[in-house]
Backbone as JSON, one array per atom type, in Angstrom:
{
  "sequence": "MASQPMFVLPGDRIDPSLIPSHPKKALRLGPGLQHAPPNDIIPTLAGRLVTDHQKNAIRIETATGRYVPRVGELVIGTVQRSAAESFFVTLSDYTAPALLPHLSFESATKKTRPQLAPGSLVYARVTMANKHMDAELECVHPSTGKSEGLGPLTGGMVYDISLGFARRLMMSKGGIVVLDEMESVGLQFETATGRNGKFWVNSENTKTVIAVGRAITESDTQSLGAEEQRKLVRKRLKEMS",
  "N": [[182.43, 73.55, 15.99], [185.97, 74.47, 14.41], [187.82, 77.78, 15.1], [188.35, 80.6, 12.51], [191.96, 80.67, 11.89], [194.39, 82.75, 13.52], [197.35, 84.36, 13.63], [200.84, 83.65, 15.43], [203.46, 84.09, 17.59], [206.14, 82.78, 18.95], [206.06, 83.01, 22.69], [203.79, 85.23, 22.47], [201.16, 86.98, 23.89], [197.89, 85.5, 24.32], [194.95, 86.41, 24.04], [192.53, 85.88, 26.44], [189.51, 85.29, 25.33], [190.08, 84.2, 23.32], [190.65, 81.3, 24.12], [189.15, 78.65, 24.32], [185.98, 77.91, 26.34], [184.81, 75.11, 27.58], [182.31, 74.18, 29.64], [181.96, 71.82, 30.74], [184.18, 69.94, 29.65], [187.54, 69.28, 29.79], [190.13, 71.78, 29.44], [192.28, 71.2, 26.14], [195.4, 71.55, 25.4], [197.05, 71.72, 22.37], [199.98, 70.93, 19.74], [202.63, 72.84, 20.38], [201.93, 74.93, 22.17], [201.95, 76.11, 25.52], [201.1, 75.5, 29.46], [201.12, 78.36, 31.37], [201.53, 78.76, 34.54], [198.88, 81.11, 36.87], [197.14, 81.01, 34.73], [197.15, 81.95, 32.11], [198.24, 80.77, 28.37], [200.62, 79.75, 26.56], [201.97, 80.72, 23.73], [204.56, 78.45, 21.51], [205.86, 78.11, 19.82], [205.97, 79.29, 15.82], [203.45, 80.19, 14.68], [199.76, 79.54, 13.02], [196.69, 79.78, 15.22], [194.63, 77.96, 16.26], [191.74, 77.05, 17.29], [189.18, 75.04, 18.22], [186.02, 74.98, 19.22], [183.75, 73.57, 20.41], [185.12, 71.07, 20.67], [186.61, 71.82, 22.86], [189.65, 72.63, 22.48], [192.69, 73.87, 21.31], [195.05, 74.61, 19.79], [198.51, 75.16, 17.89], [199.2, 75.53, 14.25], [201.84, 74.74, 12.16], [203.37, 75.81, 8.93], [205.26, 74.56, 8.37], [207.3, 71.72, 9.07], [207.16, 68.38, 11.2], [204.53, 66.28, 10.42], [201.89, 65.92, 12.64], [199.72, 63.3, 13.33], [195.87, 63.62, 13.86], [192.52, 63.27, 14.44], [190.53, 62.09, 12.81], [191.52, 63.75, 10.49], [192.21, 64.17, 7.18], [194.35, 62.08, 5.16], [197.41, 60.94, 2.72], [199.1, 58.49, 2.72], [201.86, 55.5, 2.3], [201.77, 52.52, 1.65], [203.84, 50.44, 3.7], [204.3, 47.56, 4.36], [202.45, 44.85, 4.9], [201.21, 43.11, 7.64], [199.49, 40.27, 9.84], [197.27, 41.45, 10.5], [196.33, 44.04, 9.37], [197.84, 47.01, 7.41], [200.89, 48.58, 7.21], [201.42, 51.71, 7.44], [202.9, 54.32, 5.89], [203.16, 58.01, 6.78], [204.66, 60.17, 7.2], [207.91, 61.02, 6.63], [210.47, 59.72, 8.97], [208.82, 58.67, 10.86], [206.82, 56.82, 13.14], [204.98, 54.09, 11.66], [201.65, 54.31, 10.54], [198.57, 52.34, 11.46], [196.34, 50.59, 9.19], [193.96, 48.85, 9.1], [192.84, 45.52, 7.43], [190.27, 45.08, 7.19], [189.38, 47.64, 6.67], [188.54, 49.0, 4.43], [185.73, 49.51, 2.01], [183.16, 46.88, 1.56], [184.93, 45.22, 2.5], [186.16, 41.78, 3.2], [187.51, 39.05, 4.86], [188.57, 37.46, 2.59], [188.35, 39.0, 0.52], [189.78, 41.6, 0.9], [191.67, 44.3, -0.38], [194.92, 43.83, -1.99], [197.37, 45.11, -1.53], [200.55, 46.36, -2.07], [204.11, 46.87, -0.8], [204.92, 50.44, -1.27], [202.37, 51.09, -2.52], [199.9, 53.3, -2.7], [197.41, 54.84, -0.19], [194.27, 56.79, 0.35], [193.17, 57.71, 3.27], [191.58, 58.31, 6.38], [192.1, 59.42, 9.92], [191.86, 57.49, 12.45], [192.34, 57.11, 15.15], [194.64, 59.08, 17.18], [197.88, 59.09, 19.49], [199.7, 59.83, 21.25], [201.4, 58.05, 22.64], [201.09, 55.84, 21.35], [200.79, 53.86, 18.11], [199.81, 56.04, 15.11], [196.24, 55.51, 13.84], [194.16, 54.17, 11.31], [191.34, 54.26, 8.55], [189.64, 53.44, 5.59], [186.82, 53.95, 5.34], [183.89, 55.27, 5.56], [182.96, 55.81, 8.76], [179.95, 55.64, 9.42], [178.45, 54.86, 7.19], [179.89, 53.25, 6.39], [180.89, 53.11, 3.33], [183.22, 53.85, 0.92], [183.51, 56.8, 0.07], [185.02, 57.92, -1.49], [187.66, 57.79, -0.18], [190.41, 55.2, 0.13], [192.39, 52.86, -1.99], [194.87, 54.62, -4.49], [195.54, 54.71, -6.95], [197.84, 54.87, -10.09], [198.9, 58.14, -11.7], [200.58, 60.97, -9.74], [202.12, 61.86, -6.95], [202.82, 64.69, -5.27], [204.9, 66.64, -2.7], [204.08, 68.78, -0.65], [203.69, 71.71, 1.62], [202.51, 71.76, 5.3], [200.99, 73.98, 5.6], [200.23, 74.72, 3.48], [198.56, 72.57, 2.03], [196.75, 72.36, 3.97], [195.31, 74.89, 3.46], [194.55, 74.19, 0.59], [192.82, 72.41, 1.07], [190.6, 73.43, 2.64], [187.69, 75.61, 2.18], [187.66, 78.14, 1.25], [190.21, 78.81, 0.95], [192.52, 80.24, -0.52], [193.72, 79.83, -2.64], [193.43, 78.86, -6.23], [194.29, 77.34, -8.37], [193.27, 74.92, -9.12], [190.95, 75.31, -9.89], [191.31, 77.12, -12.03], [192.91, 75.75, -13.97], [190.74, 73.52, -14.32], [188.76, 74.9, -15.36], [189.24, 75.66, -17.99], [189.24, 73.4, -19.36], [190.54, 71.2, -18.5], [191.05, 67.78, -17.55], [190.73, 65.83, -14.62], [191.91, 64.37, -11.67], [192.11, 64.29, -7.68], [193.54, 64.49, -4.76], [193.92, 65.41, -1.6], [196.32, 65.35, 1.4], [196.64, 65.72, 4.49], [198.66, 65.9, 5.35], [200.64, 66.91, 4.46], [200.78, 66.13, 1.28], [200.03, 65.93, -1.63], [198.06, 64.01, -4.23], [197.73, 63.38, -7.8], [196.01, 62.66, -10.75], [195.26, 61.5, -13.98], [194.22, 60.99, -17.33], [196.2, 62.06, -19.33], [199.44, 62.67, -19.46], [200.7, 64.96, -19.65], [198.98, 66.39, -18.05], [199.24, 65.51, -15.61], [201.52, 66.92, -14.99], [201.59, 69.26, -15.47], [199.57, 70.31, -13.59], [200.68, 68.98, -11.31], [202.71, 70.62, -10.3], [202.32, 73.38, -10.94], [200.76, 73.68, -8.51], [202.85, 72.95, -6.73], [204.92, 75.1, -6.95], [202.88, 77.17, -6.43], [202.74, 76.97, -4.09], [205.63, 76.99, -2.94], [206.34, 79.04, -3.71], [204.55, 80.78, -2.65], [202.21, 81.91, -3.68], [199.97, 84.99, -4.5], [196.59, 84.9, -5.69], [196.25, 85.99, -7.78], [198.67, 85.99, -9.07], [198.93, 83.15, -9.1], [197.02, 82.39, -10.98], [198.16, 83.84, -13.46], [200.63, 82.21, -13.51], [199.33, 79.45, -14.03], [198.44, 80.07, -16.52], [200.51, 79.86, -17.82], [201.52, 77.57, -17.59], [199.74, 76.04, -19.28], [200.48, 77.24, -21.32], [202.92, 76.02, -21.81], [201.82, 73.05, -22.35], [200.5, 72.93, -25.08]],
  "CA": [[183.42, 73.6, 14.77], [187.31, 75.29, 14.57], [187.46, 79.34, 14.38], [189.14, 81.28, 11.78], [192.93, 80.62, 12.45], [195.26, 84.27, 13.38], [199.34, 83.96, 13.75], [201.28, 84.01, 16.79], [204.54, 83.96, 17.58], [206.83, 82.03, 20.32], [205.82, 84.22, 23.7], [202.72, 85.98, 22.56], [200.01, 86.46, 24.85], [196.95, 84.82, 23.83], [193.54, 86.89, 24.33], [191.59, 84.94, 26.99], [188.55, 85.62, 24.82], [190.43, 83.0, 22.25], [190.54, 80.08, 24.34], [187.49, 78.13, 24.41], [186.12, 77.7, 27.75], [183.54, 74.39, 27.76], [181.98, 73.82, 31.22], [181.78, 70.29, 31.31], [185.4, 69.68, 29.15], [188.94, 70.07, 30.12], [190.5, 72.72, 28.26], [192.87, 70.24, 25.75], [196.49, 72.03, 24.24], [198.08, 71.08, 21.53], [201.25, 70.81, 19.95], [203.24, 74.47, 19.67], [201.06, 75.74, 23.12], [202.06, 75.4, 26.97], [200.46, 76.55, 30.18], [201.83, 79.3, 32.09], [200.4, 79.24, 35.85], [198.24, 80.22, 36.86], [196.05, 81.18, 33.93], [197.94, 82.23, 31.19], [198.7, 79.81, 27.8], [201.84, 80.61, 26.27], [202.94, 79.88, 22.35], [206.06, 77.52, 22.13], [205.94, 77.95, 18.17], [205.34, 80.29, 15.38], [202.19, 79.53, 13.32], [198.32, 79.78, 12.94], [196.17, 79.61, 16.38], [193.46, 77.04, 16.19], [190.69, 76.98, 18.45], [188.28, 74.23, 18.48], [184.93, 75.15, 20.73], [182.9, 72.03, 20.27], [186.18, 69.95, 21.53], [187.7, 72.54, 23.95], [190.66, 72.19, 22.36], [193.65, 75.1, 20.86], [196.28, 74.37, 19.5], [199.55, 75.64, 16.93], [199.16, 74.69, 13.07], [202.65, 75.34, 11.23], [203.37, 75.41, 7.87], [206.44, 73.1, 7.76], [207.98, 70.66, 10.19], [206.88, 67.09, 11.13], [203.43, 66.36, 10.51], [201.55, 65.23, 13.55], [198.34, 62.54, 13.14], [194.62, 64.13, 14.78], [191.48, 62.19, 14.49], [189.33, 63.02, 11.67], [192.19, 64.25, 9.14], [192.7, 62.86, 5.72], [195.78, 61.83, 5.0], [197.64, 60.23, 1.82], [200.03, 57.35, 3.09], [202.41, 55.04, 1.27], [202.09, 51.29, 2.51], [205.22, 50.16, 4.26], [204.08, 46.22, 4.59], [201.19, 43.89, 5.33], [200.89, 42.3, 8.61], [198.74, 39.38, 9.78], [195.63, 42.05, 9.98], [196.84, 45.36, 9.44], [199.01, 47.59, 6.8], [201.82, 49.33, 7.96], [201.27, 52.69, 6.52], [204.09, 55.56, 6.13], [202.46, 59.06, 6.65], [205.7, 61.27, 6.68], [209.63, 60.93, 6.92], [211.28, 59.48, 10.24], [208.07, 58.67, 12.01], [206.57, 55.24, 12.98], [204.03, 53.99, 10.5], [200.33, 54.01, 11.01], [197.72, 51.03, 10.95], [195.82, 50.38, 8.39], [193.5, 47.25, 9.51], [192.78, 45.18, 6.15], [188.83, 44.97, 6.99], [188.63, 49.14, 6.87], [187.86, 48.98, 3.3], [184.11, 49.35, 1.86], [182.92, 45.28, 1.4], [186.02, 44.28, 2.71], [186.61, 40.95, 3.88], [189.09, 38.03, 4.89], [188.84, 36.72, 1.23], [188.24, 40.45, -0.88], [190.22, 42.99, 1.58], [192.63, 44.75, -1.05], [196.07, 43.21, -1.62], [198.3, 46.2, -1.45], [202.35, 45.91, -2.35], [204.59, 48.14, -0.64], [205.0, 51.37, -2.28], [200.99, 51.6, -2.98], [199.29, 54.52, -1.85], [196.0, 54.85, -0.06], [193.71, 57.79, 0.88], [192.45, 57.62, 4.63], [191.4, 59.15, 7.35], [193.24, 59.12, 11.06], [190.65, 57.18, 13.69], [193.07, 57.41, 16.43], [196.1, 59.43, 17.6], [197.84, 58.96, 20.62], [201.36, 59.83, 21.49], [201.84, 56.44, 23.22], [200.56, 54.62, 20.63], [200.77, 53.97, 16.61], [197.93, 56.07, 14.58], [195.2, 54.05, 12.96], [193.49, 54.8, 10.04], [190.12, 53.77, 7.84], [189.32, 53.88, 4.26], [185.49, 53.91, 4.98], [183.23, 56.6, 6.31], [182.19, 55.06, 9.88], [178.39, 55.82, 9.82], [177.46, 54.46, 6.36], [180.73, 51.26, 5.51], [181.11, 53.65, 2.16], [184.61, 54.67, 0.63], [183.28, 58.1, 0.33], [186.36, 59.06, -1.97], [188.71, 57.09, 0.2], [190.72, 54.16, -0.5], [194.26, 52.99, -2.56], [195.15, 55.68, -5.12], [196.01, 54.28, -8.67], [198.28, 55.54, -10.96], [199.19, 59.4, -11.09], [201.77, 61.07, -9.29], [201.98, 62.38, -5.49], [204.09, 65.71, -4.61], [204.94, 67.14, -1.18], [203.48, 70.57, 0.03], [203.82, 72.1, 2.81], [201.53, 71.63, 5.82], [200.05, 75.06, 5.52], [199.64, 74.62, 1.75], [197.94, 71.22, 2.19], [195.12, 72.83, 5.19], [194.5, 75.83, 2.82], [193.79, 73.54, -0.47], [191.41, 71.55, 1.92], [189.62, 74.62, 2.71], [186.79, 76.31, 0.66], [188.18, 79.66, 1.38], [191.76, 78.85, 1.47], [192.67, 80.96, -1.49], [194.07, 78.2, -3.64], [192.82, 78.98, -6.97], [195.21, 76.58, -9.31], [192.66, 73.65, -9.55], [189.4, 75.51, -10.33], [191.27, 77.63, -13.34], [192.94, 74.49, -15.13], [189.71, 72.92, -15.05], [187.83, 76.12, -16.4], [189.73, 75.86, -19.38], [188.83, 71.72, -19.84], [191.53, 69.83, -18.4], [190.45, 66.35, -16.72], [192.36, 65.24, -13.62], [191.67, 64.04, -10.25], [193.47, 65.1, -7.05], [193.59, 64.15, -3.36], [194.8, 65.88, -0.58], [196.25, 64.76, 2.52], [196.71, 66.61, 5.58], [200.49, 65.34, 5.96], [201.56, 67.45, 3.12], [200.96, 64.99, 0.11], [199.18, 66.02, -3.2], [197.96, 63.42, -5.73], [196.98, 63.77, -9.35], [195.89, 61.79, -11.45], [194.75, 61.92, -15.59], [194.7, 60.18, -18.46], [196.97, 62.8, -20.08], [200.61, 62.9, -18.43], [201.04, 66.66, -19.55], [198.44, 67.39, -17.48], [199.16, 65.52, -14.27], [202.98, 67.37, -14.91], [201.14, 70.3, -15.25], [198.85, 70.41, -12.49], [201.87, 68.68, -9.93], [204.02, 71.97, -10.76], [201.57, 74.49, -10.75], [200.4, 73.52, -6.9], [204.31, 72.86, -5.88], [204.97, 76.01, -7.4], [202.17, 78.22, -6.09], [203.38, 76.49, -2.25], [207.41, 77.53, -2.57], [206.87, 80.97, -3.97], [203.67, 81.62, -1.66], [201.59, 83.04, -4.72], [198.86, 85.04, -4.37], [195.32, 84.34, -6.25], [196.51, 86.57, -9.21], [199.88, 85.06, -9.23], [198.3, 81.36, -9.35], [196.4, 82.53, -12.51], [199.42, 83.61, -14.72], [201.1, 80.72, -13.47], [198.26, 78.91, -14.93], [198.38, 80.47, -17.91], [202.2, 79.74, -18.24], [201.5, 75.92, -17.71], [199.06, 75.87, -20.32], [201.14, 77.54, -22.86], [204.17, 74.95, -21.85], [201.55, 71.85, -22.77], [200.13, 73.46, -25.95]],
  "C": [[185.03, 74.99, 15.36], [187.07, 76.63, 14.0], [188.5, 79.35, 13.42], [190.68, 81.35, 12.45], [193.66, 82.47, 12.61], [196.61, 83.62, 14.1], [199.71, 84.37, 14.9], [202.59, 83.5, 16.56], [205.05, 83.69, 18.95], [206.59, 83.33, 21.43], [204.73, 84.76, 23.42], [201.77, 85.75, 23.55], [198.56, 86.72, 24.08], [195.46, 85.89, 24.61], [192.99, 86.06, 25.09], [190.3, 84.33, 26.28], [188.9, 84.08, 23.58], [190.39, 82.14, 23.17], [189.32, 79.76, 25.07], [187.71, 77.76, 26.21], [184.57, 76.87, 27.94], [183.13, 74.35, 29.38], [181.81, 72.65, 31.65], [183.33, 69.85, 30.62], [186.47, 70.25, 29.5], [189.22, 70.3, 28.7], [191.5, 71.29, 27.76], [193.9, 71.43, 24.87], [197.2, 71.33, 23.96], [198.94, 71.49, 20.99], [201.65, 72.71, 19.71], [202.69, 75.37, 21.03], [201.58, 75.12, 24.4], [201.65, 76.19, 28.21], [201.09, 77.11, 30.92], [200.92, 79.7, 33.46], [200.42, 80.82, 35.63], [197.24, 80.44, 36.04], [196.14, 81.27, 32.47], [198.48, 80.73, 29.97], [199.81, 80.42, 26.92], [202.12, 79.81, 24.48], [203.96, 79.65, 22.34], [206.32, 77.87, 20.58], [205.25, 78.99, 17.71], [204.32, 79.43, 14.21], [200.98, 80.21, 13.83], [197.96, 79.29, 14.54], [194.75, 79.25, 16.29], [192.91, 76.96, 16.98], [189.31, 76.21, 17.97], [187.12, 74.34, 19.95], [184.29, 73.94, 21.53], [183.99, 70.81, 21.32], [186.79, 70.64, 22.54], [189.17, 72.45, 23.25], [191.7, 73.65, 21.21], [195.0, 74.67, 20.77], [197.28, 75.41, 18.04], [199.55, 74.93, 15.85], [200.71, 75.29, 12.43], [203.11, 75.2, 10.06], [204.34, 74.62, 7.28], [206.34, 72.87, 8.92], [207.31, 69.32, 10.18], [205.23, 67.07, 11.24], [202.76, 65.37, 12.06], [199.64, 64.63, 13.22], [197.38, 63.51, 14.67], [193.69, 63.74, 14.15], [190.63, 63.17, 13.8], [190.09, 63.78, 10.27], [191.85, 63.18, 8.16], [193.74, 63.0, 5.32], [196.05, 61.12, 3.61], [199.05, 59.36, 2.24], [200.58, 56.62, 2.16], [202.68, 53.34, 2.1], [203.26, 50.72, 2.2], [205.55, 48.33, 3.76], [202.85, 46.37, 5.46], [201.48, 43.1, 6.65], [200.03, 41.25, 8.44], [197.19, 39.99, 9.64], [195.36, 43.29, 9.64], [197.99, 45.84, 8.06], [199.45, 48.2, 7.64], [201.69, 50.7, 7.0], [202.15, 54.13, 6.64], [203.2, 57.1, 5.88], [203.26, 60.0, 6.48], [207.32, 60.77, 6.85], [210.04, 60.55, 8.18], [210.24, 59.4, 11.18], [207.47, 57.33, 11.9], [205.1, 55.23, 11.93], [202.5, 54.13, 11.05], [199.48, 52.83, 10.71], [196.8, 51.03, 10.35], [194.83, 48.9, 8.5], [192.92, 46.73, 7.88], [191.21, 44.6, 6.0], [188.53, 46.29, 7.46], [188.46, 49.77, 5.53], [186.43, 49.31, 2.83], [184.13, 47.92, 1.16], [184.05, 45.03, 1.7], [186.12, 42.85, 3.45], [187.85, 40.05, 4.01], [189.68, 37.68, 3.69], [188.71, 37.6, 0.23], [188.83, 41.62, -0.25], [191.48, 43.02, -0.03], [193.9, 43.9, -0.59], [196.64, 44.2, -1.98], [199.74, 46.19, -1.3], [203.24, 47.26, -1.67], [205.22, 48.95, -1.61], [203.23, 51.92, -2.66], [200.16, 52.37, -2.03], [197.87, 54.69, -1.49], [195.72, 56.33, 0.4], [192.42, 57.43, 2.1], [192.58, 58.71, 5.21], [191.24, 58.7, 8.93], [191.79, 58.98, 11.66], [191.29, 57.29, 14.96], [194.15, 57.84, 16.59], [196.57, 59.91, 18.82], [199.11, 59.18, 20.43], [201.96, 58.7, 21.7], [201.86, 55.36, 22.05], [200.67, 54.89, 18.92], [199.26, 54.81, 16.13], [197.49, 55.01, 13.92], [194.25, 54.89, 12.36], [192.49, 53.98, 9.3], [190.2, 54.25, 6.58], [187.7, 54.04, 4.2], [184.86, 55.0, 5.93], [182.97, 55.42, 7.49], [180.98, 54.86, 10.25], [177.88, 55.06, 8.9], [178.67, 53.09, 5.91], [180.92, 52.29, 4.18], [182.24, 54.09, 2.16], [184.17, 56.18, 0.64], [184.77, 58.92, -0.42], [187.77, 58.2, -1.5], [189.38, 55.7, -0.24], [192.31, 53.89, -1.0], [193.39, 54.23, -3.72], [196.03, 55.07, -6.18], [196.37, 55.09, -9.67], [198.82, 57.11, -10.54], [200.19, 59.65, -10.78], [201.22, 61.93, -8.14], [203.34, 63.22, -5.46], [203.68, 66.41, -2.98], [204.93, 68.61, -1.69], [203.63, 70.61, 1.38], [202.47, 71.86, 3.83], [200.78, 72.68, 5.66], [199.31, 75.1, 4.38], [198.48, 73.8, 1.72], [196.38, 71.98, 2.96], [194.78, 73.63, 4.49], [193.76, 75.07, 1.74], [192.7, 72.66, 0.13], [190.63, 72.45, 2.29], [189.13, 75.13, 1.75], [187.42, 77.6, 0.44], [189.75, 79.8, 1.68], [192.99, 79.51, 0.62], [193.81, 80.89, -2.99], [193.49, 78.38, -5.08], [193.24, 78.07, -7.73], [194.34, 75.72, -9.87], [191.63, 74.0, -9.82], [190.34, 76.45, -11.69], [191.81, 76.51, -14.33], [191.72, 73.5, -15.17], [188.8, 73.8, -15.56], [187.94, 76.05, -17.53], [189.76, 74.36, -19.97], [189.61, 70.69, -19.65], [190.92, 68.78, -17.06], [191.24, 65.65, -16.01], [191.29, 65.08, -12.74], [192.2, 64.34, -9.06], [192.63, 64.57, -5.66], [194.4, 65.36, -2.41], [195.02, 65.62, 0.63], [196.73, 65.74, 3.48], [198.16, 66.62, 5.95], [201.16, 65.85, 5.28], [201.82, 66.84, 1.9], [199.76, 65.13, -0.72], [199.5, 64.75, -4.26], [197.1, 63.59, -6.71], [197.39, 62.93, -10.2], [194.96, 61.87, -12.74], [194.97, 60.85, -16.58], [195.77, 60.54, -19.73], [198.33, 62.92, -18.89], [200.88, 64.26, -18.37], [199.98, 66.94, -18.21], [198.68, 67.18, -15.69], [200.62, 66.57, -13.96], [202.54, 68.75, -14.31], [200.71, 71.12, -13.86], [199.69, 70.05, -11.04], [202.67, 69.97, -9.97], [203.34, 73.21, -10.56], [201.1, 74.85, -9.32], [201.74, 73.72, -6.3], [204.88, 74.43, -6.09], [204.29, 77.27, -6.65], [202.64, 78.15, -4.35], [204.71, 77.55, -2.34], [207.68, 78.53, -2.71], [205.42, 81.99, -3.6], [203.13, 82.77, -2.43], [200.21, 83.65, -4.14], [197.65, 84.46, -5.35], [195.81, 84.75, -7.71], [197.65, 85.62, -9.82], [200.07, 83.7, -9.82], [197.74, 81.61, -10.74], [197.3, 82.89, -13.52], [200.09, 82.51, -14.76], [200.54, 79.35, -14.07], [198.17, 79.02, -16.23], [200.02, 79.92, -18.64], [202.18, 78.07, -18.43], [200.81, 75.55, -18.9], [199.55, 76.3, -22.0], [202.47, 76.46, -23.09], [203.51, 73.48, -22.75], [200.87, 71.94, -24.44], [201.51, 73.04, -27.28]]
}
C-alpha cells in the first residue's frame, strides 16, 4: 500500500527510511524525482512525496500541473473520436489521447458496444501507462468483467479541479466534507471523480448540480478547511431555497 504523503521542496534531502527497499524489485522513480549518485534521491518538484512499498516505487504528486496517467487510476475522459477498434479519449489538455477499446465495456460485443459520439464522457481505469506509448483505458473490472460504476457518464456537468484536490476527494480521509454535508440535508445526486482533475455531478435537479459543483470548485480554489466547507455548503443551500 502507498504511505501517507509528506510535503517536500526541490533539493530537499529524503530520509533513507522513506525510500522503499524491496529485496527483489528495482526501485522505480516516478515524476519529480532524480537519482543523485551514489545513493541519494532528490526532489525536483514541490509536492507530496508518496511511496508505494508493494511496487517499490516513489514519486512526487503536485496539486497542479499536467496529469500523467498511472496504471490503476480512475479518470474522467472525453471521447475525441472513434476508430476501428478503439475510442480516442482526451484526459487533459495538450496531451495525446488515451485508447479505450470498444470491447472494454460490460457485456460489449462488436454488435452491442456503446456508440459514443465525440464529446461523450466516460469514467474509466488506466490499464497501461508508458511514456513511449499512448495510455490505455478500460470500463470494466479486469477480474469480474462488470462495470462496477465505470462506463459512459450521461447528463450532469463536469468541473475542473486541481490534481491535489482530486486525490483528496478520492481518499476516505482526505478532509473533504462538502459531499457528505450536502447529502445530510437530503440533496440527491451522483458524482464521479477523475484522478486527472475532473469532477462530474448529476441530479434530476439542475440547481443541485450547480450547487454541488460550485461548492466543490470553491473549496478547491480557496483551499477551505472542513469547517469553512460546512459554512460554504450552508451558503449554497440558502441560495437554492
